[in-house]
VOLUMMAR-878864 format. One record per residue (C-alpha): residue in three letters; x, y, z. Coordinates in steps of 0.02 Angstrom, whole numbers, plus 50000, padded with zeros to 5 digits. Each point is the difference from the previous one (the first is absolute). Example, Ala and Ser with C-alpha at 12.3 -4.5 7.8 and 13.67 -1.06 7.14 Angstrom:
// VOLUMMAR-878864
Ala506154977550390Ser500695017249967
END
This chain:
// VOLUMMAR-878864
Met510004935851074Lys501625005649919Asn499975010649845Pro500494988049860Phe501325006149880Thr500394990949841Glu501145006649865Ile498945009649876Pro500074992749824Glu500885011449878Ser498435002649894Tyr499045006750150Lys501335011250077Ile499755018750004Ser501505004949897Ser499555018349982Leu498745012050076Leu498455004449901Asn499855018750020Gln498375005149917Glu500375018049951Ser498465004249897Tyr498114999550003Leu498774999149855Ala498905014949958Ser499425008049837Gly500764985749904Glu501755003850062Leu501164991450122Lys500375015750102Lys501635001050096Trp499785003050186Asp501355009750092Gly499115001750167Lys499894989250155Thr500014981249981Ser499514985550112Glu501124985050026Val499224983049968Tyr500594986050115Ser499694981550001Thr499814990950166Ile500994985949917Ser501815000850054Ser501414997849876Thr501304997850137Lys500284986550131Thr499775012750139Tyr498215005949979Lys499805016949918Pro498605006449886Thr500525001149818Leu499935016649908Leu499194997049831Gly499945017649930Thr499055016350008Val498395007549932Pro499475018149979Asp499125007950148Leu498875011149897Glu499015014750067Glu498295007649970Lys500605009749848Glu500484984049909Ala498384991550054Met498975013949922Glu501114999649846Ala499584981549977Leu498155003550028Asn500015014049871Ser500914988549880Ala498604987150017Leu498675013549984Asn500815006849842Ala500104982649925Tyr498164997150037Glu499615017749938Lys498205000350061Gly499654984149903Gln500745007049839Gly501754993050023Leu500864988049883Trp499884985550124Pro498165000750051Thr499445002549819Met501194987449924Lys499364984849907Val499924984450106Val501224990849887Asp501275014050020Arg499884999950191Ile500224981249994Ala501545002149891Cys500775011650131Met499664987350136Glu500744985949896Lys501565010649972Phe500135002750188Val499844981750048Thr501304995249869Lys501235012250079Met499504994650175Lys500454981949967Thr501815004949967Lys500135006150181Arg499464983850084Glu501674995850078Glu500245017450075Val498245001150070Val500044982450075Lys501665003750085Leu499315016050075Leu498414991350058Met501094988250102Trp501115013550074Glu498705013550029Ile498574990050076Gly500794983050037Lys498884990049884Asn500774983049959Leu500664996649826Pro498574988949935Asp498685012350061Ser500975015049931Glu500114991749830Lys498174995550011Glu499535017950041Phe500895006549846Asp499344986649882Arg498245001450070Thr500055018749969Val500504997549819Asp498594987449981Tyr498815012350081Ile500445013549874Asn499774988149853Asp498354993850072Thr499435017950024Ile500385003949819Glu498964985149944Ala498575004650117Tyr500005017849933Lys499944993449823Gln498464989750045Ile499155014850082Asp500315010149842Arg499364985949888Asp498414999250101Ser499805018849980Ala500305000649812Lys498165001349959Phe498445010850007Glu498494996050105Lys498245006349972Ser498585002850123Asp498435010749986Gly500595007749838Val501715005050069Tyr501674992949942Ala501384998750130His501854996749980Ile500594995350175Arg501804998750054Arg501035001850158Gly500935016550020Pro501365006050119Leu499665008950164Gly501435012649997Val501555001450109Val500464985750118Leu501095000950155Cys500754982550019Leu500794994050162Gly500574982050014Pro500474988750148Tyr501714994150057Asn499594981550010Tyr499624998449814Pro500825016149939Leu500004994449819Asn498494988649977Glu498675008550104Thr500585017349949Phe499844995049818Thr498264992750027Leu499525018150030Leu501175008949881Ile499774989349843Pro498085000149988Ala499965018450046Leu501185004049856Ile499284988849866Met498255007150026Gly500655017349953Asn500345007950169Thr501595009450041Val500944995450159Val501065007050140Phe500864985250083Lys500984999750162Pro500884983450040Ala499874992350173Lys501265004050137His500734982549989Gly500214993249824Val500355017349930Leu501644996949908Leu499304985549898Ile498955012649902Ser501605008749941Pro500444987249863Leu498265003149925Leu500045019049993Glu500715000949825Ala498714987549940Phe498605011050068Gln500795015549925Ser500244992949826Ser498424989549984Phe498655012750040Pro499635017749938Lys500695014850097Gly499235002150172Val498944984249999Val501084991650133Asn500825010250137Val501084991850134Ile500465009550157Tyr501014995350155Gly499885006150179Arg498885000250152Gly498154997249976Arg499495014450112Val501115012249906Leu499494994349825Ala498274992250006Thr499205012650118Pro500175015449889Ile499544989749846Met498364994850083Gln499685017450071Ser500055007149824Gly498364991249964Lys500664995449829Ile500174981350032Asp498564990049928Val500494982850065Leu500944994750157Ala500744982749968Leu500814993350157Ile500494983350072Gly500465002650182Asn499005003150157Ser498345008350036Lys500785013350111Ser501045006649854Ala498544998749880Asn498855009750117Ala501325013450029Leu500295002649814Gln498154999649957Ser499655013450131Gln501275011549916His499015000749838Pro498855015349999Lys498654991349898Gly499894982350067Asn498434996349902Arg501015001849839Leu501404988650056Arg499954982249935Met500934987950113Val500804983349964Leu500674993550164Gly500764983650058Leu500175001350189Glu500384989650154Ala499154984050054Lys499944987750145Asn499594984449902Pro499544985050109Ala500114981449972Ile498614989150069Val500514981950028Leu498494988750026Pro500044983450097Asp499964989549841Ala501385009549911Asp501454990749921Leu501295005450130Asp501554997649892Leu499215010349861Ala499415013350121Val501705001450084Asn500945001549834Glu498805013049932Cys500035009950162Ile501915000049996Ala499945007649826Gly498605011850049Thr500795006750158Leu501845000549956Ser500255002049812Phe501135015249986Asn500075000250191Gly498145003850011Gln500255016949918Arg498484998849886Cys498285007650015Thr499344982949945Ala500984990950136Leu499074989750129Lys500105011150155Val499044989150125Leu499614981350006Tyr498364993750075Val500164981350035His498604989350072Glu500354995150180Ser499884981449961Ile501545000749887Val500925015550057Asp501344990950101Glu500464988549855Phe499935014549877Asn501155010550109Lys501234985850020Arg500164996949813Phe499945018449954Ser501345005250126Ala501174986349938Lys499775005849821Val500355018150047Asp501624995350088Ala500534990149847Leu499935015549888Lys501715005849944Phe500565017950035Gly501355007849894Asn500415012649865Pro498815000849851Trp501154991649873Glu500364984850109Gly499184983849943Gly498474994250095Val499845016050102Lys498215003750055Leu500335013550131Thr501055015249956Pro500615016250081Leu498625012650036Pro500175016249898Glu499355011250139Val501315003450132Asp498735001750140Lys498934984949955Pro500894987150113Ala499745011450150Tyr498165002349955Ile499724981249984Gln500874997750168Glu498775012450077Leu498544989649934Ile500774984150070Asp500345007850171Asp498255007150009Ala499224983249956Lys501084990750127Ser499515012350136Lys498174996049965Gly500134981250003Ala500714994449833Lys501504988549982Ile501274998049861Leu499734982349936Asn501494998049885Lys501784998650066Lys500745013149884Gly498585012450020Gly500585017650042Glu501864997049971Val500745016449940Thr501405005849885Glu500395017749945Asn498834998649850Phe498764986350045Ile498934992350134Phe499574981749979Pro498124996849984Ala499154996850166Val498454989050006Leu498935007450140Tyr498634990350091Pro498745002550077Val499645017249929Asn498555010750060Lys499185016149943Glu500925010750129Met501674997049918Arg500775012249877Val500434985749881Tyr498134996749984Lys499535018249970Glu501445006149891Glu500524994649826Gln501724993250045Phe500684999849821Gly501464989450055Pro500574983350071Val498864996350147Val498534987849995Pro498545001450123Val498954984350024Met498274999850080Ser498904985150038Phe498124999849981Ser498594988350049Asp498575008649907Ile500205005949820Glu499075015950048Glu501555005750094Pro501115003049847Leu498505005849899Asp499565013150131Asp501825005850006Met500035001949811Ala498375009750001Glu500685012050132Ser501705001949915Asn500485015949909Tyr500604989249856Gly499214988549874Gln501194994049865Gln500144981050002Val499854984350107Ser500734982549989Leu498774986250043Phe500614982350036Gly498784985450005Lys499114987249891Asn498224997050064Ile498915008949873Asn498545001150121Thr501135010450112Leu500905009449861Ala498465005449902Pro499205011650129Leu501725006250052Ile500455004849823Asp498325008649979Thr500395010750153Leu501845003149968Val499745007049824Asn499015014050084Leu501415003950122Val501504999449883Cys500285000649812Arg500914983549975Val499754983450088Asn501484988349974Leu499454982050021Asn501394989350074Ser501325012249940Ser500925015450062Cys499455017649958Gln500815008049848Arg499775013149868Gly500214990049840Pro499624994549870Asp499935018149943Val498474997049891Tyr498954997850158Pro499275014950096Phe501115006950138Thr499065011050123Gly499345000850177Arg498645006450113Lys500065013550134Asp501785006650028Ser500834987149887Ala499705007449827Tyr499075012249891Gly499734995149819Thr500454983549918Leu501634994849922Ser500264985849876Val500585000449821His498245004049940Asp499315009250152Ala501475012050013Leu499685006349824Arg498235004150055Ser500605007950163Phe501115012349906Ser498715004949869Ile498215005449977Arg498674995449874Thr499765014049876Phe499085000449834Val499415009649849Ala498114999949972Ser499075005049842Lys498184999449950Asp499594987849861Asn499745011349849Glu500795001549829Tyr500965015750046Asn500914991850147Lys500254983449911Ala500895008749858Ile501175008650123Leu500364983850094Asn500324990449839Glu501225013249942Leu500894999850170Leu500184981149989Glu500535000149819Lys501335013550016Lys500614994050172Ile500415017450061Ser499294997350175Asn500984989450121Phe498454997450107Ile498714995749868Ser500694984349924Thr499404982549960Asp501754993549961Tyr500324982950075Ile501694998450087Leu500804983149966
END
């Protein structure tokens, strides 16, 4: 497969390097004069293949990491800071100011999404717009939580005014595959609930945060948001070792999460919100609508080249239909268009990780050595920045592609005769995020659904696995997640129920009435936010 080169449209060309020369701490965009790291795209801007230099980012050291941590600690100020004690309406106003500024950077961020991680234009635009919608939905959800809390309850002669309060200082680490959207599904709820944050962007998708730095700096009080750049081991390790982080918010893999968690000296005090890896299966039953199943499995396995935790990573197809399924599926895979992200109709795009094609090739070679075949004609064809998706069959449990989360363009297919086979595999798996179930006989589906909901956290009926809509819970069992993310659930994950209690007597009632009347407490309030 030759590396395709098409002239890059003027609006998508890299006309100048983006050299990010500052980081955000203590409310200031601080100039960095030390070492920097070059950021390359695997997309070539020349006819002879060559990675494209996009710019540079600071390569900060432990000193700057601790500076950012102290900035967040000072802003939280043991719960006395301006941000954690601020009125809900005022925190919302800051967030509304931020999202207004963010929207002006859409074109820059979308362009960088394409160049940095190879996400196609429609999906890059969708990621930005979905993130804006997520922020607005979070604001509305927070308003509703506050409305529901704007009251006193009474039980056994005790009045209670119950609200949700912040947890403290959050270390936020996002993923490269959704460096804007999934990062912000951690960052935004953490902030709006009154926490202060130290945020390190992902290794890939790092420059696209740069256009938003000024918006962070000008929209929130000093020290509330701190953005640092560099290697995770250099920056995150000392931050965790300090014991001063209250919440670890990470979307990545369980190995990284375990390593960071183990660095904290008081693990029992560390709240974790984690979105981790998965090995989501599809189960295609004998009575499934094959055309529907094939189309949904194409989307599930190869959207964004399979680089999604919610991607379908293994397909179980009943032996009575597996040959026909494989024939149709392989033809559909070969029909997918590969090209640069801004090209019309492109479904497959350059892989952002330089070593990913070689890794996928290892999985293919291992599977072939153990009896699998590549079913599609283009499968395994290689360019400098891509490897065309290979449909592998028959796959068995001894193959690496069965055991490992491939996170890239290779599709293992297994046949089964007894439904207990995929169910047993799912029960033994380290992961438990989602499953796609294809079929229509309710007498078969009903007991399956009743079992599957106890093995994973989302059963997708005749559809591919996905995260959205964002109002629905996003979580997993075992090594796939810790905590629940959704517009509503994330606000709960980054907060704790806290309340003021007072015995029902005239003395206390007079005090409470005066507090409500004079509105001098930001916590004790029955104001209704419209």
